[in-house]
N, C-alpha and C positions, 0 to 999 in steps of 0.2 A: 695272294698275289700282290703286285705293285699297287693296284687300285684299292687295296684294303690293308694299308699299313697300320700297325698298332701304335698309335701316337700316345697311348697311355703309359708305355714303358720307355725307359731311357734308351737313347740310341746306342747301338753297338759300334765301338770305334774299331776301324780296320786301318792299321798302319801298312804302308806299302800297298794301298788299295788301288793303285793304278798299274801295278805290275802284273806279270803273267798270272800268278796265283791270286793276288789280291783282288783283281777285277772279277775273277770267278767267284770268290768268296762274297764280295759285295752283291753280285747278282743273286746268288743263292739265298743270302740273308733277306734280301728284299722280297724274293719269291716266297720266303717263309713268313712274310708279313711284318718283318722287323724294320724299324727305321735305322739308317746307317749313317755314320759320320766317317769320312775318310781323311786321314792325316797325310798330306802330300807336300812335296817341295815346289810344285807348280800349280798354276790355275787350270782347272779342268771343269768341264760341264757335263753333268749327268742328271737328268731329270729326277727329282725326288731324293737326291743324295746331297748331304751337306759336306762341304769341304773346309778343312782348316789348313792353312798354309804354314809350313815350318820345316824344320830339319832335325831329325833325331840325332844326327851326328854331332850337332852343337847343342841340342836341347831347345832350340828356338821354336816357340809355338806349342810345346808339349803341354804346358799348363792349360792353355785354351782348348787343346784337343781333348783332354780328359775331363773337362768340366762337365759334371752331370752324367758321367758315364759309369756304368757298373761292370760292363764286360768289354774286354779288349781282345781282338784277334791280331796278334803281332806277326805280320808277314814281311815287314820291311827288313831287307837284308842285302848284303853285298859281299864282295870277295874277302873283305877284312873289316874289322872295327865293329862287329855286331855286339860285342860286349859293352862297348861305349854307348851304342844306341839303346841297349837294354837298360843300362844304368840311368840314362836320362828319362826313359819311359817309366821305370818303376819309381823313381823319385817323384815324378809328377803324379803318377797313379796312386801312390801311397798317401800323398797329401789330399788327393781328391776322394779318397775312400772307395776306390775301385775294388770290386769283390771277386773278380776272376780275370786272369790273363791266360789266353790260349796262345801257345808259341809253336811255330813250325821250325823244327830242327832237321838234322840230316842223319841218316843211318851211318854209323861208323864214328860219330862224333866222340864217343867214349872209348873207341877201340883203335884209333889211328894215332900213334904217338907223334909228338912234336919235340923230339929230343935234339935235333940238329938243325943247322942252318938250311940244309937242303930240304928237310921236312917242312920247315916253316915257309920257305920260299915257294915250294910246289904245292903244298897241301894245307897251308895255313887256314883255309876256309873251315876245315873240320875243327881245328883248335878254337877258332873264333866262335863257332856255333856252340861248342861245349862251354866256353866261358860265358856266353849269353845265357845258356840253360841255367848255369849256376847262379848268375845274378838274379834271374827270375825266381828260382827255387828258394833262394835265401832272402827274398824281398819282404817276406811276411804277408804277402798277398796270396790268396789261394790261386793255384795255377794248374794248368794242364799243358803238357808238352807232347807233341806228336813228331816222331822222326820219320822222314820219308827218304826214299832213294831218289836218284837223279831224275828230273823230269824229262819227258820225251823232247820237249822244246829245246832244252839245253843240249841234249844228246844230238839232236839233228843239227843245231848250229855248229856244234863241235866237229862233227864228221863232214859237214859242208865246207868248213874252213880247211880241214885237213885235205880234202879232195881237190883243193886248188893246186896242190903240189904235184909235180909229175911223178915223184916217188914219195910215198906216204910212210913216214916213220910212226910205228904203233908201239906203245909200251908193251913189253913182253909180259904175259901172264896176267894182265889187267882184265877184270870182268866187271860188267855193270848190269844192273837190274832196273832199267828205267820204268817209270810209272807215269800215268796220265795225270796232268795237273788238275783236270776236272774232277777226277776221283779223289784226289787229295783235298780239294775244296769241299766236296761233299762231306768228307769225314770231319774237316775242321768246323764246318757249320754245325754238324751234329754235336760236336764237343762243346762249341760255344753256347749252344742252347741247353746244355746239360750242366750238371754240377761239376766243380773242379775235381780232377781225377789224377793229378800228378803225372808221372810218366806212363803213357798208355802204350799198348802194342803198336809197333811200327806199321807203316803201309809201304808195300813194295810192288813192283810190277810182276806179271805172271811168270817171267822167265829171265834167267841170267844169260848174258851174252859175252863171249870173248870180244875184246875191243876190236880185234882184227875182223871178226865176223860182222860187227856193226858197220865198220867202214866198208868192207867188201860188199855187203848187201846194199848199202846206199849207192856205191859206185855203180853197181849193176843196175839198180833201179833208175839211176839218172842217165844211163846209157853212156857212161864214161869207161875209159880204160886206164887203169893206174896200177903201178907196181906197189906192193906193200912190203915193208921191211920191219921186222920186229927188233926193237931196241931195248936194252936193259935200262932200268931206272934205279939209281942208287938211293940209299937211305932206309931208315926203319919204317917210315910211313908207307913207302912204296912196297916194302916187304909185307906190311900188314894188308895192303890192298890185294897183293898177289895171293894172300892167304884167305881173302874173302871178307875182310873186316867191313867193307862198304856194302855188303849184301845182307839181305834178310830173307833167306830162302824159306824159312818157316812162316814168313808173313807175305807170301806171294798171292795177295788178295786182289790185286789189280786185274782188270778184265781186258783192257785194251793192250794190244801187242805192238812191238816194233814193226812187224809186218803190216799191221793195220795203218800205222803212221806213214810208212813208205808208200803204201797203196793210195792213201788219201792225199798226201802232200807232196810226193815226189813223182810217182809214176803218172798221176793225172796231169801234173804240170808239164812233164816231159812229153806226154802224148799231145797235149793241147798245143805245145810249141811246134811239134813236128808235123801237124796237120796243115796242109796249105790252105789258104783262104782263097775263095773265088772272087774275082773282080766284080 
């Protein structure tokens, strides 16, 4: 636990350690008794956690972040430019003698093509993740990459934004298999504390949902009324998603469901807002 951190071993560096996934990874590493260093763009306070300020997009601070580190859990990511971040990280990590990089990627990175402008504009995230995977795999540093499906947090934010419209356009034929970020964090920590294993089996949620089903169930849980219209999406990447390239049905190892998320984070909020308070 936090009170019994092992100060005899080098700290584990977590990039993106203040994000949705990174925060969970940091907490679990500390609970495992490991000291943690977080590479972050801003100043944060967390008892017992060391912070190094910098930006992987430019490489600023990377050398200081990796100094004395043997293991890195690379959670820093964005909609684009992940390969540049990976390049800056592995350059610094190689010079520092890092022995293991654990990277979180996305299911479908290797199966969703980026052949046209529409593909890159709408789904460039997958191409950026694949490029970052290759940077890490070709770095000469022992590595482990875990691909995950979309997190519940992002799924919920997406459908909440869509539900603000009176008529909701939903991509036709799109399915998603969302997974709990906490379960992904558990797996990443296990991988970080183990030997490098290259590309490991993916982690995905327990069930795949049609996008319209995700939206409709959210609207119902939130007590709203909305019309849903299915719309076609052009391009080869969209065709790959309609074919299930973003799913990992054989790796439905997650336990938490979309219904659980709605019950905990939407219905409870709706009910609490609807209950009148007494003067």
